[in-house]
PQR file of N, CA, C, O and H, with PARSE charges and radii, in Angstrom:
ATOM      1  N   MET A   1     146.861  62.248  20.055 -0.4000 1.5000
ATOM      2  CA  MET A   1     146.845  63.401  21.129 -0.0000 2.0000
ATOM      3  C   MET A   1     147.904  63.166  22.185  0.5500 1.7000
ATOM      4  O   MET A   1     147.996  61.971  22.465 -0.5500 1.4000
ATOM      5  N   ALA A   2     148.703  63.930  22.833 -0.4000 1.5000
ATOM      6  CA  ALA A   2     149.246  63.963  23.769 -0.0000 2.0000
ATOM      7  C   ALA A   2     148.423  64.028  25.274  0.5500 1.7000
ATOM      8  O   ALA A   2     147.594  64.902  25.527 -0.5500 1.4000
ATOM      9  H   ALA A   2     148.627  64.901  22.606  0.4000 1.0000
ATOM     10  N   LYS A   3     148.758  63.084  26.095 -0.4000 1.5000
ATOM     11  CA  LYS A   3     147.732  63.504  27.260 -0.0000 2.0000
ATOM     12  C   LYS A   3     148.268  64.637  28.314  0.5500 1.7000
ATOM     13  O   LYS A   3     149.475  64.810  28.480 -0.5500 1.4000
ATOM     14  H   LYS A   3     149.431  62.373  25.889  0.4000 1.0000
ATOM     15  N   ASP A   4     147.467  65.246  28.876 -0.4000 1.5000
ATOM     16  CA  ASP A   4     147.706  66.338  29.657 -0.0000 2.0000
ATOM     17  C   ASP A   4     148.554  65.840  31.093  0.5500 1.7000
ATOM     18  O   ASP A   4     148.219  64.808  31.674 -0.5500 1.4000
ATOM     19  H   ASP A   4     146.487  65.105  28.741  0.4000 1.0000
ATOM     20  N   LYS A   5     149.558  66.604  31.524 -0.4000 1.5000
ATOM     21  CA  LYS A   5     149.924  66.190  32.685 -0.0000 2.0000
ATOM     22  C   LYS A   5     149.069  65.866  33.788  0.5500 1.7000
ATOM     23  O   LYS A   5     149.303  64.904  34.519 -0.5500 1.4000
ATOM     24  H   LYS A   5     149.830  67.443  31.051  0.4000 1.0000
ATOM     25  N   ASN A   6     147.992  66.704  33.953 -0.4000 1.5000
ATOM     26  CA  ASN A   6     147.047  66.764  35.063 -0.0000 2.0000
ATOM     27  C   ASN A   6     146.398  65.444  34.978  0.5500 1.7000
ATOM     28  O   ASN A   6     146.106  64.898  36.041 -0.5500 1.4000
ATOM     29  H   ASN A   6     147.802  67.486  33.359  0.4000 1.0000
ATOM     30  N   THR A   7     146.088  64.762  33.692 -0.4000 1.5000
ATOM     31  CA  THR A   7     145.260  63.420  33.868 -0.0000 2.0000
ATOM     32  C   THR A   7     146.262  62.380  34.072  0.5500 1.7000
ATOM     33  O   THR A   7     145.856  61.231  34.248 -0.5500 1.4000
ATOM     34  H   THR A   7     146.325  65.206  32.828  0.4000 1.0000
ATOM     35  N   GLN A   8     147.570  62.631  34.074 -0.4000 1.5000
ATOM     36  CA  GLN A   8     148.559  61.361  34.306 -0.0000 2.0000
ATOM     37  C   GLN A   8     148.673  61.427  35.906  0.5500 1.7000
ATOM     38  O   GLN A   8     148.861  60.387  36.537 -0.5500 1.4000
ATOM     39  H   GLN A   8     147.900  63.564  33.931  0.4000 1.0000
ATOM     40  N   LYS A   9     148.585  62.349  36.386 -0.4000 1.5000
ATOM     41  CA  LYS A   9     148.722  62.179  38.003 -0.0000 2.0000
ATOM     42  C   LYS A   9     147.775  61.443  38.717  0.5500 1.7000
ATOM     43  O   LYS A   9     148.296  60.796  39.626 -0.5500 1.4000
ATOM     44  H   LYS A   9     148.431  63.194  35.874  0.4000 1.0000
ATOM     45  N   PRO A  10     146.436  61.302  38.614 -0.5600 1.5000
ATOM     46  CA  PRO A  10     145.534  60.502  39.273  0.2800 2.0000
ATOM     47  C   PRO A  10     146.022  59.125  39.023  0.5500 1.7000
ATOM     48  O   PRO A  10     146.181  58.374  39.986 -0.5500 1.4000
ATOM     49  N   GLU A  11     146.288  58.706  37.751 -0.4000 1.5000
ATOM     50  CA  GLU A  11     146.580  57.420  37.499 -0.0000 2.0000
ATOM     51  C   GLU A  11     147.667  56.864  38.361  0.5500 1.7000
ATOM     52  O   GLU A  11     147.669  55.821  39.015 -0.5500 1.4000
ATOM     53  H   GLU A  11     146.159  59.317  36.970  0.4000 1.0000
ATOM     54  N   LYS A  12     148.755  57.938  38.201 -0.4000 1.5000
ATOM     55  CA  LYS A  12     149.979  57.493  39.078 -0.0000 2.0000
ATOM     56  C   LYS A  12     149.630  57.352  40.514  0.5500 1.7000
ATOM     57  O   LYS A  12     150.102  56.387  41.114 -0.5500 1.4000
ATOM     58  H   LYS A  12     148.753  58.785  37.670  0.4000 1.0000
ATOM     59  N   VAL A  13     148.953  58.092  41.070 -0.4000 1.5000
ATOM     60  CA  VAL A  13     148.422  57.807  42.482 -0.0000 2.0000
ATOM     61  C   VAL A  13     147.529  56.728  42.702  0.5500 1.7000
ATOM     62  O   VAL A  13     147.506  56.024  43.711 -0.5500 1.4000
ATOM     63  H   VAL A  13     148.569  58.876  40.583  0.4000 1.0000
ATOM     64  N   GLY A  14     146.773  56.630  41.678 -0.4000 1.5000
ATOM     65  CA  GLY A  14     145.818  55.341  42.122 -0.0000 2.0000
ATOM     66  C   GLY A  14     146.663  54.118  42.013  0.5500 1.7000
ATOM     67  O   GLY A  14     146.392  53.167  42.745 -0.5500 1.4000
ATOM     68  H   GLY A  14     146.792  57.203  40.858  0.4000 1.0000
ATOM     69  N   PHE A  15     147.865  54.029  41.000 -0.4000 1.5000
ATOM     70  CA  PHE A  15     148.430  52.814  40.931 -0.0000 2.0000
ATOM     71  C   PHE A  15     149.274  52.675  42.048  0.5500 1.7000
ATOM     72  O   PHE A  15     149.445  51.495  42.351 -0.5500 1.4000
ATOM     73  H   PHE A  15     148.085  54.802  40.406  0.4000 1.0000
ATOM     74  N   LEU A  16     149.868  53.505  42.775 -0.4000 1.5000
ATOM     75  CA  LEU A  16     150.805  53.404  43.880 -0.0000 2.0000
ATOM     76  C   LEU A  16     149.842  52.981  45.141  0.5500 1.7000
ATOM     77  O   LEU A  16     150.290  52.192  45.972 -0.5500 1.4000
ATOM     78  H   LEU A  16     149.729  54.464  42.529  0.4000 1.0000
ATOM     79  N   LYS A  17     148.631  53.466  45.265 -0.4000 1.5000
ATOM     80  CA  LYS A  17     147.657  53.172  46.252 -0.0000 2.0000
ATOM     81  C   LYS A  17     147.520  51.528  45.925  0.5500 1.7000
ATOM     82  O   LYS A  17     147.540  50.694  46.830 -0.5500 1.4000
ATOM     83  H   LYS A  17     148.267  54.107  44.590  0.4000 1.0000
ATOM     84  N   SER A  18     147.396  51.221  44.680 -0.4000 1.5000
ATOM     85  CA  SER A  18     147.020  49.839  44.467 -0.0000 2.0000
ATOM     86  C   SER A  18     148.000  48.885  44.873  0.5500 1.7000
ATOM     87  O   SER A  18     147.675  47.815  45.386 -0.5500 1.4000
ATOM     88  H   SER A  18     147.379  51.898  43.945  0.4000 1.0000
ATOM     89  N   VAL A  19     149.335  49.262  44.643 -0.4000 1.5000
ATOM     90  CA  VAL A  19     150.431  48.658  44.778 -0.0000 2.0000
ATOM     91  C   VAL A  19     150.770  48.676  46.376  0.5500 1.7000
ATOM     92  O   VAL A  19     151.510  47.804  46.832 -0.5500 1.4000
ATOM     93  H   VAL A  19     149.599  50.132  44.225  0.4000 1.0000
ATOM     94  N   LYS A  20     150.253  49.619  47.161 -0.4000 1.5000
ATOM     95  CA  LYS A  20     150.331  49.463  48.575 -0.0000 2.0000
ATOM     96  C   LYS A  20     149.448  48.539  49.193  0.5500 1.7000
ATOM     97  O   LYS A  20     149.836  47.808  50.104 -0.5500 1.4000
ATOM     98  H   LYS A  20     149.652  50.328  46.791  0.4000 1.0000
ATOM     99  N   THR A  21     148.270  48.522  48.753 -0.4000 1.5000
ATOM    100  CA  THR A  21     147.213  47.544  49.103 -0.0000 2.0000
ATOM    101  C   THR A  21     147.547  46.301  48.771  0.5500 1.7000
ATOM    102  O   THR A  21     147.320  45.462  49.643 -0.5500 1.4000
ATOM    103  H   THR A  21     147.955  49.116  48.013  0.4000 1.0000
ATOM    104  N   GLU A  22     148.068  45.884  47.670 -0.4000 1.5000
ATOM    105  CA  GLU A  22     148.524  44.639  47.306 -0.0000 2.0000
ATOM    106  C   GLU A  22     149.630  43.927  48.043  0.5500 1.7000
ATOM    107  O   GLU A  22     149.686  42.715  48.251 -0.5500 1.4000
ATOM    108  H   GLU A  22     148.253  46.565  46.962  0.4000 1.0000
ATOM    109  N   SER A  23     150.648  44.997  48.470 -0.4000 1.5000
ATOM    110  CA  SER A  23     151.631  44.561  49.229 -0.0000 2.0000
ATOM    111  C   SER A  23     151.350  44.183  50.758  0.5500 1.7000
ATOM    112  O   SER A  23     152.178  43.608  51.464 -0.5500 1.4000
ATOM    113  H   SER A  23     150.603  45.982  48.301  0.4000 1.0000
ATOM    114  N   LYS A  24     150.325  44.500  51.096 -0.4000 1.5000
ATOM    115  CA  LYS A  24     149.850  44.322  52.504 -0.0000 2.0000
ATOM    116  C   LYS A  24     149.199  42.808  52.526  0.5500 1.7000
ATOM    117  O   LYS A  24     149.212  42.059  53.503 -0.5500 1.4000
ATOM    118  H   LYS A  24     149.652  44.966  50.522  0.4000 1.0000
ATOM    119  N   ARG A  25     148.642  42.530  51.270 -0.4000 1.5000
ATOM    120  CA  ARG A  25     148.065  41.015  51.168 -0.0000 2.0000
ATOM    121  C   ARG A  25     149.021  40.058  51.032  0.5500 1.7000
ATOM    122  O   ARG A  25     148.701  38.892  51.267 -0.5500 1.4000
ATOM    123  H   ARG A  25     148.632  43.139  50.477  0.4000 1.0000
ATOM    124  N   VAL A  26     150.396  40.382  50.620 -0.4000 1.5000
ATOM    125  CA  VAL A  26     151.276  39.403  50.511 -0.0000 2.0000
ATOM    126  C   VAL A  26     151.623  38.765  51.629  0.5500 1.7000
ATOM    127  O   VAL A  26     151.864  39.393  52.660 -0.5500 1.4000
ATOM    128  H   VAL A  26     150.655  41.329  50.429  0.4000 1.0000
ATOM    129  N   THR A  27     151.694  37.358  51.554 -0.4000 1.5000
ATOM    130  CA  THR A  27     152.021  36.579  52.763 -0.0000 2.0000
ATOM    131  C   THR A  27     153.733  36.244  52.609  0.5500 1.7000
ATOM    132  O   THR A  27     154.206  35.429  51.816 -0.5500 1.4000
ATOM    133  H   THR A  27     151.499  36.847  50.717  0.4000 1.0000
ATOM    134  N   TRP A  28     154.540  37.122  53.611 -0.4000 1.5000
ATOM    135  CA  TRP A  28     156.113  37.028  53.662 -0.0000 2.0000
ATOM    136  C   TRP A  28     156.426  36.045  54.468  0.5500 1.7000
ATOM    137  O   TRP A  28     155.819  35.714  55.487 -0.5500 1.4000
ATOM    138  H   TRP A  28     154.155  37.784  54.254  0.4000 1.0000
ATOM    139  N   TYR A  29     157.572  35.475  53.924 -0.4000 1.5000
ATOM    140  CA  TYR A  29     158.344  34.393  54.529 -0.0000 2.0000
ATOM    141  C   TYR A  29     158.902  34.772  55.724  0.5500 1.7000
ATOM    142  O   TYR A  29     159.133  35.981  55.710 -0.5500 1.4000
ATOM    143  H   TYR A  29     158.065  35.743  53.097  0.4000 1.0000
ATOM    144  N   PRO A  30     159.236  34.203  56.824 -0.5600 1.5000
ATOM    145  CA  PRO A  30     160.169  34.863  57.907  0.2800 2.0000
ATOM    146  C   PRO A  30     161.459  34.901  57.592  0.5500 1.7000
ATOM    147  O   PRO A  30     161.955  34.098  56.802 -0.5500 1.4000
ATOM    148  N   ARG A  31     162.152  35.873  58.203 -0.4000 1.5000
ATOM    149  CA  ARG A  31     163.482  36.286  57.852 -0.0000 2.0000
ATOM    150  C   ARG A  31     164.315  35.136  58.041  0.5500 1.7000
ATOM    151  O   ARG A  31     165.352  35.148  57.378 -0.5500 1.4000
ATOM    152  H   ARG A  31     161.749  36.525  58.846  0.4000 1.0000
ATOM    153  N   SER A  32     164.129  34.199  58.741 -0.4000 1.5000
ATOM    154  CA  SER A  32     165.015  33.010  59.090 -0.0000 2.0000
ATOM    155  C   SER A  32     165.073  32.258  57.763  0.5500 1.7000
ATOM    156  O   SER A  32     166.133  32.075  57.164 -0.5500 1.4000
ATOM    157  H   SER A  32     163.286  34.189  59.280  0.4000 1.0000
ATOM    158  N   ALA A  33     163.817  31.807  57.306 -0.4000 1.5000
ATOM    159  CA  ALA A  33     163.689  31.058  56.363 -0.0000 2.0000
ATOM    160  C   ALA A  33     164.306  31.680  54.966  0.5500 1.7000
ATOM    161  O   ALA A  33     164.880  30.946  54.162 -0.5500 1.4000
ATOM    162  H   ALA A  33     162.956  31.955  57.793  0.4000 1.0000
ATOM    163  N   THR A  34     164.162  32.912  54.772 -0.4000 1.5000
ATOM    164  CA  THR A  34     164.602  33.684  53.797 -0.0000 2.0000
ATOM    165  C   THR A  34     166.289  33.773  53.798  0.5500 1.7000
ATOM    166  O   THR A  34     166.973  33.762  52.774 -0.5500 1.4000
ATOM    167  H   THR A  34     163.696  33.509  55.425  0.4000 1.0000
ATOM    168  N   ALA A  35     166.726  33.850  54.961 -0.4000 1.5000
ATOM    169  CA  ALA A  35     168.241  33.794  55.004 -0.0000 2.0000
ATOM    170  C   ALA A  35     168.651  32.437  54.767  0.5500 1.7000
ATOM    171  O   ALA A  35     169.618  32.324  54.012 -0.5500 1.4000
ATOM    172  H   ALA A  35     166.171  33.859  55.793  0.4000 1.0000
ATOM    173  N   LYS A  36     168.092  31.253  55.283 -0.4000 1.5000
ATOM    174  CA  LYS A  36     168.602  29.998  55.129 -0.0000 2.0000
ATOM    175  C   LYS A  36     168.555  29.718  53.378  0.5500 1.7000
ATOM    176  O   LYS A  36     169.528  29.307  52.746 -0.5500 1.4000
ATOM    177  H   LYS A  36     167.306  31.345  55.895  0.4000 1.0000
ATOM    178  N   ASN A  37     167.377  29.998  52.850 -0.4000 1.5000
ATOM    179  CA  ASN A  37     167.287  29.693  51.316 -0.0000 2.0000
ATOM    180  C   ASN A  37     168.341  30.579  50.670  0.5500 1.7000
ATOM    181  O   ASN A  37     168.904  30.055  49.708 -0.5500 1.4000
ATOM    182  H   ASN A  37     166.587  30.332  53.363  0.4000 1.0000
ATOM    183  N   THR A  38     168.694  31.704  50.964 -0.4000 1.5000
ATOM    184  CA  THR A  38     169.683  32.521  50.460 -0.0000 2.0000
ATOM    185  C   THR A  38     171.051  31.947  50.439  0.5500 1.7000
ATOM    186  O   THR A  38     171.827  32.005  49.486 -0.5500 1.4000
ATOM    187  H   THR A  38     168.237  32.130  51.745  0.4000 1.0000
ATOM    188  N   LEU A  39     171.276  31.361  51.639 -0.4000 1.5000
ATOM    189  CA  LEU A  39     172.676  30.707  51.947 -0.0000 2.0000
ATOM    190  C   LEU A  39     172.643  29.432  50.683  0.5500 1.7000
ATOM    191  O   LEU A  39     173.466  29.275  49.782 -0.5500 1.4000
ATOM    192  H   LEU A  39     170.645  31.314  52.413  0.4000 1.0000
ATOM    193  N   TRP A  40     171.439  28.639  50.964 -0.4000 1.5000
ATOM    194  CA  TRP A  40     171.538  27.653  50.016 -0.0000 2.0000
ATOM    195  C   TRP A  40     171.745  28.106  48.577  0.5500 1.7000
ATOM    196  O   TRP A  40     172.557  27.433  47.942 -0.5500 1.4000
ATOM    197  H   TRP A  40     170.769  28.766  51.696  0.4000 1.0000
ATOM    198  N   LEU A  41     171.196  29.060  47.982 -0.4000 1.5000
ATOM    199  CA  LEU A  41     171.346  29.484  46.905 -0.0000 2.0000
ATOM    200  C   LEU A  41     172.787  29.890  46.545  0.5500 1.7000
ATOM    201  O   LEU A  41     173.317  29.515  45.499 -0.5500 1.4000
ATOM    202  H   LEU A  41     170.536  29.607  48.498  0.4000 1.0000
ATOM    203  N   ILE A  42     173.396  30.667  47.450 -0.4000 1.5000
ATOM    204  CA  ILE A  42     174.684  30.953  47.077 -0.0000 2.0000
ATOM    205  C   ILE A  42     175.694  29.928  47.250  0.5500 1.7000
ATOM    206  O   ILE A  42     176.794  30.065  46.714 -0.5500 1.4000
ATOM    207  H   ILE A  42     172.966  30.972  48.300  0.4000 1.0000
ATOM    208  N   ALA A  43     175.352  28.685  48.112 -0.4000 1.5000
ATOM    209  CA  ALA A  43     176.236  27.863  47.874 -0.0000 2.0000
ATOM    210  C   ALA A  43     176.210  26.837  46.626  0.5500 1.7000
ATOM    211  O   ALA A  43     177.172  26.273  46.104 -0.5500 1.4000
ATOM    212  H   ALA A  43     174.459  28.574  48.548  0.4000 1.0000
ATOM    213  N   ILE A  44     174.864  26.755  46.299 -0.4000 1.5000
ATOM    214  CA  ILE A  44     174.643  25.957  44.855 -0.0000 2.0000
ATOM    215  C   ILE A  44     175.209  26.813  43.785  0.5500 1.7000
ATOM    216  O   ILE A  44     175.787  26.209  42.882 -0.5500 1.4000
ATOM    217  H   ILE A  44     174.083  27.214  46.723  0.4000 1.0000
ATOM    218  N   LEU A  45     175.158  27.992  43.722 -0.4000 1.5000
ATOM    219  CA  LEU A  45     175.826  28.833  42.843 -0.0000 2.0000
ATOM    220  C   LEU A  45     177.324  28.591  42.577  0.5500 1.7000
ATOM    221  O   LEU A  45     177.750  28.444  41.431 -0.5500 1.4000
ATOM    222  H   LEU A  45     174.689  28.483  44.456  0.4000 1.0000
ATOM    223  N   VAL A  46     178.164  28.551  43.742 -0.4000 1.5000
ATOM    224  CA  VAL A  46     179.477  28.551  43.939 -0.0000 2.0000
ATOM    225  C   VAL A  46     179.933  27.123  43.525  0.5500 1.7000
ATOM    226  O   VAL A  46     181.025  26.882  43.010 -0.5500 1.4000
ATOM    227  H   VAL A  46     177.818  28.671  44.673  0.4000 1.0000
ATOM    228  N   VAL A  47     178.911  26.148  43.826 -0.4000 1.5000
ATOM    229  CA  VAL A  47     179.402  24.869  43.477 -0.0000 2.0000
ATOM    230  C   VAL A  47     179.075  24.653  41.781  0.5500 1.7000
ATOM    231  O   VAL A  47     179.740  23.967  41.004 -0.5500 1.4000
ATOM    232  H   VAL A  47     178.024  26.344  44.244  0.4000 1.0000
ATOM    233  N   LEU A  48     178.148  25.258  41.548 -0.4000 1.5000
ATOM    234  CA  LEU A  48     177.704  25.237  39.765 -0.0000 2.0000
ATOM    235  C   LEU A  48     179.021  26.012  39.146  0.5500 1.7000
ATOM    236  O   LEU A  48     179.633  25.515  38.200 -0.5500 1.4000
ATOM    237  H   LEU A  48     177.608  25.815  42.179  0.4000 1.0000
ATOM    238  N   GLY A  49     179.333  27.000  39.617 -0.4000 1.5000
ATOM    239  CA  GLY A  49     180.465  27.854  39.155 -0.0000 2.0000
ATOM    240  C   GLY A  49     181.741  27.280  38.892  0.5500 1.7000
ATOM    241  O   GLY A  49     182.407  27.492  37.880 -0.5500 1.4000
ATOM    242  H   GLY A  49     178.836  27.404  40.385  0.4000 1.0000
ATOM    243  N   ALA A  50     182.134  26.353  40.093 -0.4000 1.5000
ATOM    244  CA  ALA A  50     183.263  25.511  39.933 -0.0000 2.0000
ATOM    245  C   ALA A  50     183.092  24.616  39.050  0.5500 1.7000
ATOM    246  O   ALA A  50     184.067  24.414  38.327 -0.5500 1.4000
ATOM    247  H   ALA A  50     181.593  26.180  40.916  0.4000 1.0000
ATOM    248  N   VAL A  51     182.061  23.933  38.840 -0.4000 1.5000
ATOM    249  CA  VAL A  51     181.911  22.745  37.831 -0.0000 2.0000
ATOM    250  C   VAL A  51     181.950  23.379  36.640  0.5500 1.7000
ATOM    251  O   VAL A  51     182.769  22.932  35.836 -0.5500 1.4000
ATOM    252  H   VAL A  51     181.268  24.097  39.427  0.4000 1.0000
ATOM    253  N   VAL A  52     181.259  24.340  36.292 -0.4000 1.5000
ATOM    254  CA  VAL A  52     181.345  25.006  34.947 -0.0000 2.0000
ATOM    255  C   VAL A  52     183.079  25.344  34.745  0.5500 1.7000
ATOM    256  O   VAL A  52     183.675  24.921  33.755 -0.5500 1.4000
ATOM    257  H   VAL A  52     180.594  24.703  36.945  0.4000 1.0000
ATOM    258  N   SER A  53     183.694  26.068  35.704 -0.4000 1.5000
ATOM    259  CA  SER A  53     184.983  26.605  35.453 -0.0000 2.0000
ATOM    260  C   SER A  53     185.842  25.173  35.110  0.5500 1.7000
ATOM    261  O   SER A  53     186.677  25.246  34.208 -0.5500 1.4000
ATOM    262  H   SER A  53     183.209  26.411  36.509  0.4000 1.0000
ATOM    263  N   LEU A  54     185.638  23.761  35.871 -0.4000 1.5000
ATOM    264  CA  LEU A  54     186.331  22.734  35.651 -0.0000 2.0000
ATOM    265  C   LEU A  54     186.129  22.143  34.279  0.5500 1.7000
ATOM    266  O   LEU A  54     187.143  21.761  33.694 -0.5500 1.4000
ATOM    267  H   LEU A  54     184.960  23.702  36.604  0.4000 1.0000
ATOM    268  N   VAL A  55     185.032  22.024  33.723 -0.4000 1.5000
ATOM    269  CA  VAL A  55     184.568  21.826  32.318 -0.0000 2.0000
ATOM    270  C   VAL A  55     185.105  22.600  31.363  0.5500 1.7000
ATOM    271  O   VAL A  55     185.483  22.140  30.286 -0.5500 1.4000
ATOM    272  H   VAL A  55     184.209  22.334  34.199  0.4000 1.0000
ATOM    273  N   ASP A  56     185.176  23.791  31.672 -0.4000 1.5000
ATOM    274  CA  ASP A  56     185.818  24.884  30.595 -0.0000 2.0000
ATOM    275  C   ASP A  56     187.257  24.711  30.506  0.5500 1.7000
ATOM    276  O   ASP A  56     187.771  24.779  29.390 -0.5500 1.4000
ATOM    277  H   ASP A  56     184.869  24.165  32.547  0.4000 1.0000
ATOM    278  N   VAL A  57     188.181  24.433  31.820 -0.4000 1.5000
ATOM    279  CA  VAL A  57     189.464  24.185  31.660 -0.0000 2.0000
ATOM    280  C   VAL A  57     189.829  22.821  31.066  0.5500 1.7000
ATOM    281  O   VAL A  57     190.820  22.591  30.372 -0.5500 1.4000
ATOM    282  H   VAL A  57     187.762  24.377  32.727  0.4000 1.0000
ATOM    283  N   GLY A  58     188.977  22.039  31.403 -0.4000 1.5000
ATOM    284  CA  GLY A  58     189.108  20.702  30.736 -0.0000 2.0000
ATOM    285  C   GLY A  58     188.978  20.460  29.433  0.5500 1.7000
ATOM    286  O   GLY A  58     189.827  19.800  28.833 -0.5500 1.4000
ATOM    287  H   GLY A  58     188.173  22.226  31.967  0.4000 1.0000
ATOM    288  N   LEU A  59     187.927  20.948  28.849 -0.4000 1.5000
ATOM    289  CA  LEU A  59     187.695  21.289  27.276 -0.0000 2.0000
ATOM    290  C   LEU A  59     188.773  22.047  26.461  0.5500 1.7000
ATOM    291  O   LEU A  59     189.160  21.729  25.337 -0.5500 1.4000
ATOM    292  H   LEU A  59     187.237  21.484  29.336  0.4000 1.0000
ATOM    293  N   ALA A  60     189.264  23.261  27.315 -0.4000 1.5000
ATOM    294  CA  ALA A  60     190.130  23.798  26.576 -0.0000 2.0000
ATOM    295  C   ALA A  60     191.651  23.149  26.503  0.5500 1.7000
ATOM    296  O   ALA A  60     192.507  23.353  25.642 -0.5500 1.4000
ATOM    297  H   ALA A  60     188.950  23.519  28.228  0.4000 1.0000
ATOM    298  N   LYS A  61     191.720  22.289  27.696 -0.4000 1.5000
ATOM    299  CA  LYS A  61     192.975  21.466  27.659 -0.0000 2.0000
ATOM    300  C   LYS A  61     192.896  20.221  26.447  0.5500 1.7000
ATOM    301  O   LYS A  61     193.841  19.757  25.809 -0.5500 1.4000
ATOM    302  H   LYS A  61     191.024  22.124  28.395  0.4000 1.0000
ATOM    303  N   LEU A  62     191.628  19.901  26.374 -0.4000 1.5000
ATOM    304  CA  LEU A  62     191.515  18.783  25.294 -0.0000 2.0000
ATOM    305  C   LEU A  62     191.470  19.579  23.813  0.5500 1.7000
ATOM    306  O   LEU A  62     191.964  19.045  22.820 -0.5500 1.4000
ATOM    307  H   LEU A  62     190.860  20.278  26.892  0.4000 1.0000
ATOM    308  N   ILE A  63     190.943  20.678  23.763 -0.4000 1.5000
ATOM    309  CA  ILE A  63     190.830  21.150  22.456 -0.0000 2.0000
ATOM    310  C   ILE A  63     192.441  21.598  22.063  0.5500 1.7000
ATOM    311  O   ILE A  63     192.790  21.541  20.884 -0.5500 1.4000
ATOM    312  H   ILE A  63     190.542  21.111  24.570  0.4000 1.0000
ATOM    313  N   THR A  64     193.319  22.008  23.036 -0.4000 1.5000
ATOM    314  CA  THR A  64     194.747  22.449  22.782 -0.0000 2.0000
ATOM    315  C   THR A  64     195.377  20.964  22.355  0.5500 1.7000
ATOM    316  O   THR A  64     196.024  20.753  21.329 -0.5500 1.4000
ATOM    317  H   THR A  64     193.035  22.055  23.994  0.4000 1.0000
ATOM    318  N   ALA A  65     195.065  20.063  23.300 -0.4000 1.5000
ATOM    319  CA  ALA A  65     195.822  18.842  22.791 -0.0000 2.0000
ATOM    320  C   ALA A  65     195.470  18.268  21.511  0.5500 1.7000
ATOM    321  O   ALA A  65     196.361  17.845  20.774 -0.5500 1.4000
ATOM    322  H   ALA A  65     194.540  20.234  24.134  0.4000 1.0000
ATOM    323  N   LEU A  66     194.219  18.216  21.172 -0.4000 1.5000
ATOM    324  CA  LEU A  66     193.923  17.759  19.699 -0.0000 2.0000
ATOM    325  C   LEU A  66     194.575  18.578  18.650  0.5500 1.7000
ATOM    326  O   LEU A  66     195.171  18.108  17.681 -0.5500 1.4000
ATOM    327  H   LEU A  66     193.496  18.560  21.771  0.4000 1.0000
ATOM    328  N   VAL A  67     194.420  19.850  18.913 -0.4000 1.5000
ATOM    329  CA  VAL A  67     194.964  20.735  17.685 -0.0000 2.0000
ATOM    330  C   VAL A  67     196.554  20.364  17.884  0.5500 1.7000
ATOM    331  O   VAL A  67     197.150  20.175  16.824 -0.5500 1.4000
ATOM    332  H   VAL A  67     193.936  20.232  19.700  0.4000 1.0000
ATOM    333  N   SER A  68     197.176  20.257  18.855 -0.4000 1.5000
ATOM    334  CA  SER A  68     198.720  19.873  18.862 -0.0000 2.0000
ATOM    335  C   SER A  68     198.925  18.534  18.144  0.5500 1.7000
ATOM    336  O   SER A  68     200.002  18.333  17.583 -0.5500 1.4000
ATOM    337  H   SER A  68     196.692  20.410  19.716  0.4000 1.0000
ATOM    338  N   LEU A  69     198.050  17.692  18.128 -0.4000 1.5000
ATOM    339  CA  LEU A  69     198.096  16.325  17.299 -0.0000 2.0000
ATOM    340  C   LEU A  69     198.037  16.480  16.002  0.5500 1.7000
ATOM    341  O   LEU A  69     198.563  15.668  15.242 -0.5500 1.4000
ATOM    342  H   LEU A  69     197.175  17.855  18.584  0.4000 1.0000
ATOM    343  N   GLY A  70     197.369  17.576  15.572 -0.4000 1.5000
ATOM    344  CA  GLY A  70     197.213  17.868  14.177 -0.0000 2.0000
ATOM    345  C   GLY A  70     198.342  18.471  13.460  0.5500 1.7000
ATOM    346  O   GLY A  70     198.431  18.349  12.238 -0.5500 1.4000
ATOM    347  H   GLY A  70     196.941  18.236  16.190  0.4000 1.0000
ATOM    348  N   ASN A  71     199.235  19.134  14.173 -0.4000 1.5000
ATOM    349  CA  ASN A  71     200.488  19.820  13.866 -0.0000 2.0000
ATOM    350  C   ASN A  71     201.543  18.958  13.709  0.5500 1.7000
ATOM    351  O   ASN A  71     202.663  19.394  13.447 -0.5500 1.4000
ATOM    352  H   ASN A  71     199.163  19.233  15.165  0.4000 1.0000
TER
END
């Protein structure tokens, strides 16, 4: 049987209140630490992206060279 819309509202309000209460209990990192960690993450992603790109290009050239040997 479908729930009535009136019975769903208090559940949503209670959920939102509990989310607000829990968010006040969270220990947040300082903004400077978050910014520093974000910059490290971006740097690592750039380096890993470059490494993956180089490996991809190298393997593509290797496969092309192997295929041309077979012809």
